[in-house]
VOGU-3710 file (C-alpha; in Angstrom, 3 decimals, decimal comma):
1> mhmtlglhka> -0,119/-0,184/0,234  1,124/3,400/-0,385  0,039/6,658/2,038  -1,347/8,523/-0,777  -3,984/6,038/-2,207  -6,710/7,407/-0,113  -6,232/10,637/-1,576  -6,157/9,483/-5,343  -9,153/7,492/-4,596  -10,962/10,518/-3,429
11> lqqrpdaeai> -10,069/12,708/-5,918  -11,209/9,960/-8,484  -14,717/9,601/-6,595  -15,422/12,365/-4,711  -13,416/15,759/-5,367  -15,964/18,087/-4,309  -16,631/16,468/-0,631  -15,351/18,386/2,187  -11,846/16,889/3,276  -10,855/19,623/5,786
21> rfmgrsttya> -12,566/22,109/8,281  -9,673/24,306/10,183  -10,139/27,831/11,294  -13,390/28,367/9,947  -12,343/27,401/6,249  -13,633/24,063/4,622  -11,308/22,511/2,036  -12,740/20,227/-0,931  -10,428/16,726/-1,795  -9,850/18,494/-5,332
31> qfgarvarla> -8,161/21,754/-3,585  -6,234/19,565/-1,235  -5,139/17,437/-3,543  -4,146/20,358/-6,083  -2,262/21,938/-2,824  -0,625/18,829/-2,157  0,783/18,065/-5,697  1,955/21,588/-5,428  3,822/21,327/-2,054  5,329/17,986/-3,512
41> galralgvkd> 6,529/19,682/-6,613  8,111/22,555/-4,572  9,933/19,857/-2,489  11,419/18,473/-5,598  12,602/21,509/-6,902  14,565/22,277/-3,504  16,402/19,242/-4,104  14,299/16,207/-2,078  15,192/12,994/-3,645  13,645/9,495/-3,077
51> gervamysln> 14,181/8,813/0,295  15,146/12,138/1,738  13,653/13,370/5,037  11,897/16,254/5,632  10,473/17,497/8,889  7,510/19,519/10,415  7,643/21,119/13,578  4,186/22,849/14,216  1,176/22,940/16,056  -1,713/21,073/14,247
61> sqryleydla> -2,966/22,827/11,133  -4,499/22,046/7,289  -0,644/22,602/6,217  0,411/19,416/8,579  -2,035/17,203/6,640  -0,643/18,518/3,243  2,969/17,693/4,612  1,718/14,441/5,646  1,018/13,498/1,719  3,471/15,793/-0,283
71> vpwaggvlvp> 6,596/14,727/1,336  5,680/11,139/0,107  4,088/12,367/-2,993  7,659/14,141/-3,770  9,294/10,659/-2,916  10,425/11,872/0,346  10,259/10,627/4,068  8,188/12,250/6,952  10,114/13,207/10,337  7,641/14,746/12,467
81> vnirwsaaev> 9,305/16,597/15,395  7,799/16,037/18,770  6,809/19,748/19,938  7,355/19,125/23,520  10,721/18,424/23,322  13,820/20,328/24,409  15,750/21,940/21,643  18,958/19,360/22,182  16,182/16,550/21,412  14,902/18,170/18,531
91> lyslddsgce> 18,915/19,049/17,000  19,486/15,589/18,062  16,566/13,889/15,926  17,097/16,364/12,388  20,885/15,466/12,628  20,265/11,765/13,383  18,443/11,506/10,685  19,808/14,011/8,229  16,867/16,172/7,563  17,416/18,791/4,824
101> ilivddtfkt> 14,489/20,710/5,055  12,385/21,707/8,143  8,991/23,051/7,859  7,837/25,211/10,849  4,910/27,275/11,775  4,689/30,643/13,753  4,815/29,089/17,205  8,495/27,269/16,302  9,961/29,931/14,121  12,109/31,264/16,474
111> qaaslaknak> 13,371/27,920/18,000  13,609/26,399/14,036  16,075/29,947/13,059  18,221/28,711/16,589  18,567/25,062/15,156  19,171/26,077/11,566  22,524/27,460/13,055  23,740/24,177/14,631  21,900/21,405/12,424  24,477/19,702/10,543
121> tlrhliyagd> 22,298/18,756/7,488  19,535/21,590/7,068  19,429/23,276/4,039  16,378/25,194/3,567  13,773/26,051/6,173  9,956/26,826/4,924  8,048/29,184/6,867  4,209/27,787/7,343  2,892/30,622/9,007  0,500/33,423/8,468
131> getpagmlny> 2,714/36,293/9,484  6,019/37,889/7,846  8,415/35,516/6,425  11,327/35,504/8,917  14,621/36,488/7,379  16,267/33,191/5,913  13,330/31,294/5,205  11,144/30,499/2,328  7,237/30,929/2,192  5,134/27,746/2,303
141> etlvaqtepi> 2,227/29,682/0,275  4,665/31,083/-1,895  6,094/27,640/-2,876  2,761/26,393/-3,323  1,544/29,107/-5,518  4,512/29,452/-7,833  5,049/25,487/-8,487  3,611/23,544/-10,982  2,060/20,073/-9,673  4,151/16,996/-10,190
151> ddayrhgedl> 2,826/13,343/-10,669  2,940/11,186/-7,561  6,480/9,436/-7,054  4,322/6,180/-5,726  6,480/5,495/-2,309  4,638/2,106/-1,560  4,681/-1,201/0,101  8,179/-1,680/2,188  9,674/1,415/1,035  10,267/3,793/3,932
161> agifytggtt> 7,190/5,971/4,775  8,726/7,883/8,062  10,729/8,221/10,808  8,997/8,649/14,206  10,945/9,521/17,325  10,444/7,714/20,778  11,858/8,050/23,827  15,379/6,146/24,121  17,096/4,314/26,615  20,480/6,161/26,304
171> gfpkgvmlsh> 19,467/9,789/26,665  18,341/10,299/23,210  15,185/9,508/20,860  15,199/6,460/18,693  14,162/6,966/15,308  11,382/4,309/14,223  11,293/3,241/10,872  7,773/2,656/9,366  7,052/1,605/6,054  3,809/2,418/4,012
181> nnlgaaaqis> 2,801/-1,005/4,574  3,495/-0,519/8,246  1,051/2,586/8,152  -1,540/0,949/5,681  -2,113/-2,373/7,610  -3,239/-0,335/10,890  -5,409/2,255/8,632  -7,188/-0,798/7,044  -8,009/-2,401/9,877  -9,537/1,180/11,447
191> vqlgiygpgy> -11,649/1,179/7,944  -12,581/-2,790/7,969  -13,765/-2,249/11,854  -16,285/0,974/10,628  -14,628/3,173/12,806  -14,173/5,375/9,624  -16,098/6,152/6,705  -16,897/8,511/3,936  -19,324/10,139/5,916  -17,482/10,335/9,061
201> tylhampmfh> -15,504/13,349/10,351  -12,391/12,896/12,765  -11,295/15,772/15,357  -7,621/16,189/15,704  -7,442/17,166/19,275  -4,034/15,107/19,733  -0,926/16,567/18,549  -0,409/15,863/14,997  3,586/14,706/15,291  2,236/11,522/17,360
211> ladfaptial> 1,872/8,473/15,609  -1,502/7,912/17,799  -2,768/10,651/15,452  -1,405/9,916/12,236  -2,833/6,534/12,129  -6,104/8,071/11,960  -5,234/10,614/9,761  -4,279/7,686/6,882  -7,707/5,898/7,581  -9,708/8,884/7,180
221> flcggahtii> -7,500/9,745/3,826  -8,394/5,914/3,144  -12,147/6,067/3,369  -12,511/9,478/2,003  -13,655/11,076/5,319  -13,301/14,360/6,687  -10,551/16,173/9,172  -11,602/18,607/11,795  -8,649/20,299/13,078  -7,735/22,310/16,230
231> pmyeprlmlq> -4,234/23,549/16,611  -3,790/22,009/20,102  -5,936/20,586/22,869  -7,560/23,135/25,321  -10,533/21,965/26,935  -13,136/24,762/25,928  -11,691/24,640/22,490  -12,268/20,998/21,958  -15,882/20,814/23,651  -16,695/24,116/21,589
241> titaerpnvl> -15,720/22,382/18,355  -17,565/19,290/19,048  -20,723/21,076/19,561  -20,488/23,064/16,448  -18,725/21,095/13,914  -20,375/17,787/14,972  -17,350/15,406/14,310  -18,072/11,849/14,627  -14,878/10,391/16,083  -12,593/11,462/18,837
251> lmaptlmqmt> -8,962/10,419/20,065  -7,838/11,024/23,372  -4,891/9,940/25,723  -6,319/9,481/29,409  -4,471/12,650/30,352  -6,859/14,652/28,183  -9,866/12,773/29,445  -9,013/13,697/32,972  -8,324/17,551/31,563  -11,707/17,632/30,049
261> ldwlaanpea> -13,686/16,061/32,899  -12,237/18,376/35,693  -13,028/21,760/33,111  -16,612/20,221/32,731  -16,800/20,166/36,666  -15,222/23,355/37,136  -17,308/25,293/34,503  -20,763/23,717/35,142  -22,766/26,933/33,106  -20,326/26,547/29,916
271> aremdlsslq> -20,795/22,618/30,377  -24,424/22,518/29,865  -24,072/24,652/26,382  -21,784/21,672/24,864  -23,652/19,269/22,640  -21,652/15,954/22,203  -24,028/13,922/20,886  -22,293/13,865/17,534  -19,789/11,440/18,679  -20,069/8,118/17,699
281> yvlygassis> -16,465/6,489/18,743  -14,077/7,810/21,447  -10,850/6,300/21,125  -8,266/6,261/23,981  -4,988/4,520/24,779  -1,372/5,552/25,029  -1,177/5,352/28,707  -2,542/3,542/31,644  -6,316/4,627/32,835  -7,956/4,308/35,908
291> qtlldrtltv> -11,502/2,489/36,492  -12,589/5,756/37,958  -11,499/7,833/35,223  -13,019/5,602/32,908  -16,438/5,437/34,265  -16,672/9,381/34,513  -15,556/9,567/30,986  -18,245/6,669/29,643  -20,847/8,776/31,797  -19,874/12,218/30,368
301> frsakfiqgy> -19,578/10,984/26,615  -22,546/8,623/26,676  -23,503/8,725/23,006  -20,331/7,328/22,014  -18,841/3,659/21,951  -15,500/3,529/23,390  -12,366/1,642/22,123  -9,043/1,401/23,720  -6,165/0,634/21,889  -2,810/-0,834/22,876
311> gmtelaptas> 0,244/-0,840/21,263  3,486/1,105/20,251  5,112/3,143/17,877  7,038/0,248/16,449  3,901/-1,292/16,096  2,594/1,539/13,738  0,991/2,007/16,632  -1,833/-0,524/17,200  -1,291/-4,336/18,957  -4,898/-5,031/20,214
321> llmpddhrgt> -8,304/-3,290/20,922  -10,759/-3,495/23,524  -13,957/-2,872/21,390  -17,291/-1,212/22,669  -19,260/-4,668/23,318  -16,273/-5,771/25,614  -16,552/-2,232/27,634  -17,833/-4,432/30,840  -16,898/-5,861/33,664  -13,705/-7,398/34,343
331> llrsagravs> -12,705/-6,747/30,515  -12,628/-3,159/31,237  -9,095/-3,963/33,128  -8,240/-5,332/29,646  -5,960/-4,022/26,712  -8,131/-6,209/24,102  -7,389/-8,687/21,756  -4,845/-8,811/18,721  -6,194/-7,013/15,896  -7,213/-8,417/12,383
341> gvelkivdgq> -3,737/-9,695/10,702  -1,646/-9,688/13,640  -0,155/-12,020/15,997  0,283/-11,870/19,905  1,192/-13,854/22,237  3,004/-13,794/26,061  6,281/-15,128/26,072  9,178/-15,928/28,921  12,520/-14,992/28,776  13,636/-17,644/26,139
351> ghevprgtvg> 10,722/-16,804/23,960  8,312/-19,761/24,719  4,904/-18,979/25,226  3,561/-18,990/28,383  0,329/-20,687/29,964  -3,023/-18,613/30,266  -2,851/-16,473/33,399  0,951/-16,339/33,461  2,964/-12,932/33,209  5,120/-12,817/30,450
361> evvvrgpnvm> 6,062/-10,186/27,981  3,944/-9,301/25,030  5,525/-10,109/21,362  3,790/-8,781/18,327  3,959/-10,033/14,684  2,747/-9,207/11,696  2,441/-6,241/8,974  2,602/-3,388/11,562  5,953/-4,095/12,997  8,325/-1,521/12,183
371> lgywnkpeet> 11,201/-2,070/9,659  13,852/-1,170/12,401  15,454/1,906/14,309  17,187/4,421/12,162  20,949/3,812/12,238  20,602/1,572/15,281  20,972/-2,254/13,780  22,080/-3,582/17,356  18,877/-2,391/18,731  16,928/-3,112/15,990
381> akavrngwmh> 18,080/-6,784/16,272  17,378/-6,900/19,981  13,785/-5,807/19,818  12,544/-7,856/16,824  13,648/-11,544/16,772  12,581/-13,961/14,303  9,679/-11,293/13,407  8,686/-10,796/16,727  8,478/-7,523/18,303  9,561/-7,601/21,976
391> tgdgatmdda> 7,587/-5,053/23,373  8,939/-4,832/27,028  5,792/-4,735/28,544  4,681/-7,652/31,063  0,960/-9,168/30,734  -1,342/-11,978/31,063  -3,548/-13,352/28,469  -7,047/-15,148/29,151  -8,723/-18,390/27,909  -10,329/-16,329/25,239
401> gyifiadrik> -7,265/-14,153/24,146  -7,812/-10,820/25,820  -4,307/-9,528/27,237  -4,073/-7,509/30,660  -0,993/-5,559/31,164  0,788/-6,043/34,533  3,997/-3,947/34,372  6,774/-2,820/32,176  9,517/-5,333/31,953  11,687/-2,193/30,345
411> dmiitggenv> 11,531/0,871/32,676  9,407/2,931/30,670  7,133/5,322/31,880  4,071/6,505/30,123  3,110/10,172/31,376  -0,134/11,751/29,616  0,479/9,437/26,834  4,299/10,395/26,022  6,987/7,672/26,768  9,635/8,730/28,873
421> ysgevenalm> 12,675/6,113/29,415  13,789/6,025/33,220  17,501/6,089/31,865  17,649/9,420/29,879  15,878/11,413/33,223  18,591/9,389/35,186  21,543/10,550/33,135  20,020/13,946/33,262  19,852/13,991/37,389  23,053/12,680/37,576
431> shpavaqcav> 24,902/15,746/36,149  23,667/17,643/38,603  26,076/18,473/41,249  24,124/17,581/44,364  23,336/14,190/43,272  25,328/10,996/43,773  22,826/8,198/43,057  19,770/8,251/41,777  16,795/6,063/40,219  13,426/7,226/38,081
441> igvpserwge> 10,415/5,280/38,355  6,612/6,055/37,265  4,127/6,235/40,063  0,427/6,209/39,847  -1,157/9,393/38,951  -4,752/10,755/38,377  -4,028/13,267/36,255  -1,106/11,882/34,047  -1,559/7,977/34,269  1,984/7,881/35,838
451> avhavivpka> 3,993/10,766/37,044  7,947/10,791/36,832  9,237/10,100/40,155  13,082/10,637/41,348  14,799/8,440/44,402  18,111/10,486/44,954  21,216/9,905/47,106  22,715/13,309/47,340  26,348/13,905/47,823  27,619/14,216/51,371
461> gakvelasiq> 26,722/17,719/52,514  24,598/18,476/49,610  20,927/19,780/49,712  18,745/18,713/47,265  15,589/20,860/45,982  12,795/19,829/43,628  13,023/23,239/41,836  16,671/22,976/41,505  16,601/19,445/40,152  13,764/20,406/37,773
471> ahcreliagy> 15,313/23,469/36,254  18,700/22,037/35,809  16,971/18,904/33,895  15,125/21,582/31,940  18,035/22,420/29,881  18,736/18,597/29,179  15,324/17,423/28,379  11,811/17,869/27,623  9,124/19,451/30,203  6,889/16,412/30,520
481> klprsfevrs> 9,848/14,106/31,412  11,121/16,195/34,658  10,433/14,708/37,960  7,327/15,934/39,217  8,238/14,295/42,661  11,091/13,371/44,178  12,563/11,588/47,809  15,874/11,316/49,380  17,639/8,541/50,531  20,638/7,322/52,151
491> alpmssvgkv> 21,036/4,242/49,780  19,009/2,623/46,951  17,919/-0,957/47,393  20,284/-3,122/45,319  20,205/-6,542/44,118  23,568/-9,086/44,477  25,013/-8,119/41,446  24,806/-4,175/42,032  21,302/-3,486/40,092  18,821/-1,223/41,551
501> lktelrksfa> 15,692/-2,796/42,475  12,948/-0,411/41,170  10,118/-3,196/42,126  11,187/-2,360/46,053  11,081/1,526/44,978  7,480/0,993/43,460  6,092/-0,742/46,255  5,084/2,376/48,218  3,908/3,690/45,712  1,214/0,695/44,279
511> aepa> -1,959/1,848/46,605  -2,611/5,599/45,748  -2,509/7,862/42,974  0,106/11,026/43,127
//
């Protein structure tokens, strides 16, 4: 499959149908397709060759969707930039992927200009904002207006479609390589299940750089549905957009669910003006969710059917789904069953399947498994063995094939839908002058699903304060990775071989949320 397949189909069969609603403007598929072909032509004229990487550093917008399709149309490879990263992390991803073109909006134009001075491979900055074009940048709209459209380069199958960076254990992100087949498989599953259709509208409230939002993007184009976009999540804006624009499908991380419910509770008069009845499906995932939060959300969004997705970036991103009919009883604690065309099993350390009800590691095989990690063959070999992606997540499986996530085998924290590896936070902490030893764990949080917690052994005579720790780490890692709490100990619990026993550190937090 190729990612532009859906656009070609819509241009042939539904050219006058609405494709996008953004900032009070409606764009048809014919209009959208023309802009995509012209942007692709501009990228080619700037030297984009087959397989060349093009990055986007922007809030949600119509131009982001144009980027998503124009880059493969031009023969290039997508590199969406996490807007929550520190400058050091963004620079690493640009250098690591060898990006030569970076598209930026008004929000990130200043950061982009600074990045360009230090990036190793960047040749062009394209300004995709609505103000005056900054010095040294090309104007997005001028490029689209002045360039002739080109034919689709037809990147497809196992051709690399995008490099999606996720947290790394060594302090820097890893670039997950996903093919057109990887992304197409996930999209086709959603369409086959009836989650999306030609008469459906999906609301982009999650950030577009995130693969959780990118997967519905491709599914919507595949079936010829419509996209409603808000620049970024904000409770009132999202609820007002649902009320006014009447989308049918909404995706939220549990953190956004919590923030939405909190806003509704704090603004009862405004809440009464909101009409959420258009929603037919609410999709959720990306982090753990408490039973209390799920029950509250089911009540507020009572017109919608709920679907939970479990997976990871390396799985493009879905491995299993908990469907609407399964949102009952003990299955509410489940992450669902393997999606169509995907094999999922629970194995021991030797890769042998364990008996049902026994905790083991979740491994997945299918067309959704990544091509590998960009420039990291050794890490790829560790993660994908004999075609099976080893997730690092511990779980059990019942007799009907439903999986229940028990714990993470690898030290990854999912806070607000974002992956945080304890190793990268620990690296930042250890560079603080007052820290002798440290360990980072995830602790339960009603708001974030999990919160980053640091256990610190200070240097002799040193005083450790949370504000100082956070200020120091903020220079090195993204804000969402910062410790939200910490404790001081005289020593860390160690195994006989000198490994920190994080299971011991987690015990005191098992019962109550942070």
